[in-house]
C-alpha positions in Angstrom: 0.0 0.0 0.0 1.1 3.5 -0.7 2.7 5.3 2.3 0.1 7.8 3.3 -2.8 7.8 5.7 -5.3 9.3 3.3 -7.0 8.1 0.1 -4.8 9.7 -2.5 -2.1 7.8 -4.2 0.5 10.6 -4.4 1.9 13.1 -1.9 -0.6 15.8 -2.5 -0.2 19.5 -1.9 -3.5 20.3 -0.2 -2.9 17.4 2.3 0.6 18.7 3.0 -0.8 22.1 4.0 -3.6 20.7 6.0 -1.1 18.6 7.9 1.2 21.6 8.4 -1.4 24.3 9.3 -4.4 22.2 10.2 -6.5 23.9 7.6 -6.6 25.0 3.9 -3.9 27.4 2.9 -4.3 29.3 -0.4 -1.5 31.0 -2.4 -2.2 34.6 -3.5 -0.1 35.6 -6.6 1.8 38.9 -6.7 3.7 40.7 -9.5 6.2 42.9 -7.7 7.7 44.3 -10.9 10.9 42.1 -11.0 12.8 41.3 -14.2 15.0 38.3 -15.0 18.8 38.1 -15.3 18.5 36.4 -18.7 16.2 39.2 -19.9 17.9 42.3 -18.7 21.5 41.3 -19.8 22.8 40.3 -16.4 23.2 36.8 -17.8 21.6 37.0 -21.3 18.8 38.6 -23.3 15.5 37.3 -24.5 14.5 35.2 -21.5 13.5 31.5 -21.5 12.3 30.6 -24.9 9.0 29.2 -23.6 8.2 32.1 -21.2 5.3 34.6 -21.3 4.2 35.7 -17.9 0.7 36.7 -19.3 0.1 33.0 -19.7 -0.2 32.4 -16.0 -0.4 35.7 -14.2 -3.9 36.4 -12.7 -5.5 39.6 -13.9 -5.2 41.3 -10.5 -1.4 41.0 -10.6 -0.1 44.3 -11.8 3.3 45.7 -10.9 1.8 49.3 -10.9 -0.3 48.3 -7.9 1.2 48.0 -4.4 2.1 44.6 -3.1 -0.3 45.0 -0.2 -3.2 45.9 -2.5 -2.5 42.9 -4.7 -2.5 40.6 -1.7 -5.8 42.1 -0.4 -7.5 41.8 -3.8 -6.3 38.2 -4.1 -7.6 37.3 -0.7 -11.0 38.8 -1.5 -11.0 36.8 -4.7 -10.1 33.5 -3.0 -12.5 34.1 -0.1 -15.4 34.4 -2.6 -14.2 31.4 -4.6 -13.3 29.0 -1.8 -15.6 30.4 1.0 -12.8 31.5 3.3 -9.9 29.1 2.7 -8.3 30.0 6.0 -4.8 31.3 5.7 -2.7 32.6 2.8 0.8 32.5 1.4 2.0 35.5 -0.6 3.2 34.0 -3.9 5.8 36.1 -5.7 5.3 34.4 -9.0 6.2 36.7 -12.0 9.7 36.6 -13.3 12.7 36.3 -10.8 11.6 37.5 -7.4 15.1 37.7 -5.8 16.6 39.7 -8.7 17.1 42.8 -6.6 19.2 44.1 -3.7 18.4 42.5 -0.4 17.1 45.8 1.1 14.4 46.1 -1.6 13.5 42.4 -1.2 13.1 42.7 2.5 10.8 45.7 2.1 8.6 44.0 -0.5 8.3 40.7 1.5 7.5 42.4 4.8 4.8 44.4 3.1 3.1 41.2 2.0 3.6 39.5 5.4 2.0 42.5 7.1 -1.4 41.7 5.5 -3.7 39.9 8.1 -4.1 36.2 7.3 -0.7 35.9 5.4 1.3 33.2 7.2 4.3 33.0 4.8 5.8 33.4 1.4 6.4 31.4 -1.8 9.2 33.1 -3.8 9.7 32.0 -7.4 13.3 32.5 -8.4 16.3 31.1 -10.3 19.4 29.3 -9.0 21.7 32.2 -10.1 19.8 34.8 -8.0 20.4 33.3 -4.5 23.6 34.4 -3.0 24.6 33.7 0.6 23.3 37.0 1.9 19.9 36.4 0.5 19.8 32.8 1.7 20.8 33.9 5.2 17.9 36.3 5.2 15.5 33.6 4.1 16.8 31.4 6.9 16.0 34.0 9.5 12.6 34.7 7.9 11.8 31.0 8.0 12.3 30.9 11.7 9.1 33.0 12.1 7.1 32.4 8.9 6.5 29.6 6.4 8.9 30.1 3.5 9.2 28.2 0.3 11.8 29.1 -2.3 10.5 27.9 -5.7 13.7 27.4 -7.7 13.2 26.6 -11.4 15.0 23.6 -12.8 12.8 22.9 -15.9 15.3 20.2 -17.1 18.1 18.2 -15.7 20.1 18.4 -18.9 22.5 21.2 -19.8 22.0 20.8 -23.5 18.3 21.5 -23.0 18.9 24.4 -20.6 21.1 26.0 -23.2 18.6 25.5 -26.0 15.8 27.1 -24.0 18.0 30.0 -22.9 17.8 29.3 -19.2 21.3 30.9 -18.6 22.2 28.4 -15.9 23.3 24.8 -15.6 21.8 21.9 -13.8 24.7 21.8 -11.3 23.9 25.4 -10.4 20.3 24.4 -9.7 21.4 21.6 -7.5 23.8 23.8 -5.6 21.1 26.5 -4.9 18.6 23.9 -3.8 21.1 22.2 -1.5 22.3 25.5 0.0 18.8 26.6 0.8 17.8 23.2 2.3 20.9 23.2 4.5 19.6 26.4 6.0 16.3 24.8 6.9 14.4 26.6 4.1 11.7 24.6 2.3 12.5 24.3 -1.4 10.1 23.8 -4.3 10.9 23.4 -8.0 9.3 22.7 -11.3 10.0 20.5 -14.4 8.7 20.6 -17.9 7.9 17.4 -19.8 8.5 17.5 -23.6 11.2 20.1 -24.0 12.9 19.9 -27.4 15.5 17.2 -27.9 14.5 15.1 -24.8 13.4 11.5 -25.2 10.9 9.8 -22.9 13.8 7.8 -21.4 15.6 11.1 -20.5 12.5 12.5 -18.9 11.9 9.3 -16.8 15.6 9.4 -15.7 14.9 12.8 -14.2 12.8 11.1 -11.5 15.9 9.5 -10.0 17.9 12.7 -10.3 15.3 14.8 -8.6 14.8 12.2 -5.9 18.4 12.8 -4.8 17.6 16.4 -4.0 16.2 17.9 -0.7 13.0 19.1 -2.4 9.9 19.7 -0.3 7.5 20.3 -3.3 7.6 20.1 -7.0 5.4 21.1 -10.0 5.3 19.2 -13.3 3.6 20.3 -16.5 3.5 19.5 -20.2 5.2 21.7 -22.7 2.9 24.3 -24.1 3.7 26.7 -27.0 2.7 30.3 -26.1 2.0 32.7 -28.9 4.8 35.1 -29.6 7.6 33.2 -27.7 10.9 32.2 -29.2 10.0 28.5 -28.7 7.3 28.9 -31.3 9.9 29.9 -33.8 12.1 26.9 -32.7 9.2 24.6 -33.2 8.5 25.9 -36.7 12.1 25.4 -37.7 12.7 22.0 -36.0 9.3 20.3 -35.4 10.9 16.9 -35.3 12.7 17.9 -32.0 9.4 18.4 -30.1 7.1 15.9 -28.6 3.5 16.9 -27.7 1.4 14.3 -26.0 -2.2 13.2 -26.4 -3.8 13.1 -23.0 -3.6 9.3 -22.4 0.0 9.1 -23.3 0.9 12.0 -21.0 -1.0 10.4 -18.1 1.0 7.3 -18.7 4.2 9.3 -18.7 3.6 11.0 -15.4 2.4 7.7 -13.9 5.7 6.1 -14.8 7.6 9.2 -13.5 5.7 9.4 -10.2 6.2 5.7 -9.6 10.0 6.4 -9.6 9.9 9.6 -7.6 10.8 9.8 -3.9 7.6 9.4 -1.9 8.5 12.3 0.4 8.4 14.9 -2.3 5.0 16.8 -2.3 3.5 17.2 -5.8 1.8 20.5 -6.3 0.8 20.2 -9.9 0.9 17.9 -12.9 -0.6 20.0 -15.7 -0.3 23.5 -17.1 -3.2 25.6 -18.2 -2.6 28.6 -20.5 -5.2 31.0 -21.7 -6.8 29.6 -24.9 -6.0 32.8 -26.9 -2.3 32.4 -26.1 -1.9 28.6 -26.4 -0.8 27.5 -29.9 0.2 24.0 -28.9 -0.5 21.5 -31.7 -2.2 19.1 -29.3 -4.7 20.6 -26.8 -6.8 18.7 -24.3 -9.5 21.3 -23.7 -10.0 20.1 -20.1 -9.6 22.0 -16.8 -6.8 21.0 -14.5 -9.2 19.5 -12.0 -10.7 17.3 -14.7 -7.2 16.2 -15.8 -6.3 15.4 -12.2 -9.4 13.3 -11.8 -8.4 11.2 -14.8 -4.9 10.8 -13.5 -6.1 9.6 -10.1 -8.5 7.1 -11.8 -5.5 5.8 -13.8 -3.4 5.3 -10.6 -6.4 3.5 -9.0 -6.9 1.3 -12.2 -3.2 0.4 -12.3 -3.1 -0.1 -8.5 0.1 2.0 -8.3 1.3 5.1 -6.4 4.1 7.6 -5.9 7.4 5.9 -5.1 6.2 2.4 -5.8 9.3 1.8 -7.9 11.6 4.2 -6.0 14.9 2.8 -4.9 17.9 4.4 -3.2 19.5 6.8 -5.7 22.4 5.5 -7.7 25.3 7.6 -9.0 23.1 9.1 -11.8 23.3 12.9 -11.6 24.7 15.1 -8.9 23.1 15.4 -5.4 24.0 17.5 -2.4 
C-alpha cells in the first residue's frame, strides 16, 4: 500500500498544507515588478524561450499596484471562490523574485507579510539569483514564517537548458537547492515534460535525479507553446525535436515518472493551463486541470500504483548535495 494515511495515491499539496497548518492554505499571486537576469542582460537577453508571464499571471497581478493591495485583492477573490480558505501564502510568481538588492526584497516581502491572514511566502526564483546574503535572510525569515523558495529547474540536462536559454546549468540548480535546504528553508521546484530534444527515457531518468535532492515540493507540467515566444519559432524550424502528448500518453508518462519519484516529495501540480488565446500547442486537451487530475487519479487506481512504488535508493546518476 502507498505510504500515506489518506486516500490519495500521491503526496498531494493540499494534504501537505492541512497537515502543516491544520486547515486549507491558499496562495495569492503577486507581481512585484521584477525582471530576470536572462532578460535584462545580467546573464543573457530574451528570457527563456517558452516564457510569457501573461500565460499564468492572474488579472489582479499588476506591478503598478502595491504589493499590499495585490494581496488584499487576491484574498478577497479567494474568499469568494473558496468560501474563506483559511490562511494565505503570498506567492511572488512573475519573473525572478530575488533579482534585486536585499534591502528592496526585505521591504517587499515584509509588506506582504503584514497583511492579516498571510502566514508565509512562496518566492519564485532562479538558482543564479540566490547568494549567501539572501539565503541567510530567508533562513532568518523561515524561523518565524512559512517560507518556500521555488527554484526553477525545468530540465536536468544542460543541452536542453542551453537551447531554451535558461542561462544556468543543472549543477547550479542543485547547488542552490542544497544551500537553501541546508539552512532549513523549504525548497520547491518545477520541471517541464516535452522540451525539445528530450526523449521519454531522458524524462523518466529525471525522477531518480530529482529524488536525490532535498526538495519539499515540485510542479510538473506538459510543454505548451505560447503565442509570440521564441519557442514557437524553434518549433516551426525544428518540429521533429518536439514531442507533444495526447492526453492518455501524457497520463501514462507521469504515472511512470511518479512511480519512480521519492515518496516524500510533495507534488503540487501535474498540468499547465494557459489562456486559450495564447496557447498555440498542436495538441490541446480542452479540459480544466481539476478534470485532468481526476483522470490521472483514476489511472493510478486502475493500475493499483502510487508515488514511489518503484523508488529505490538513488544511484550515481546525476549530482546530489
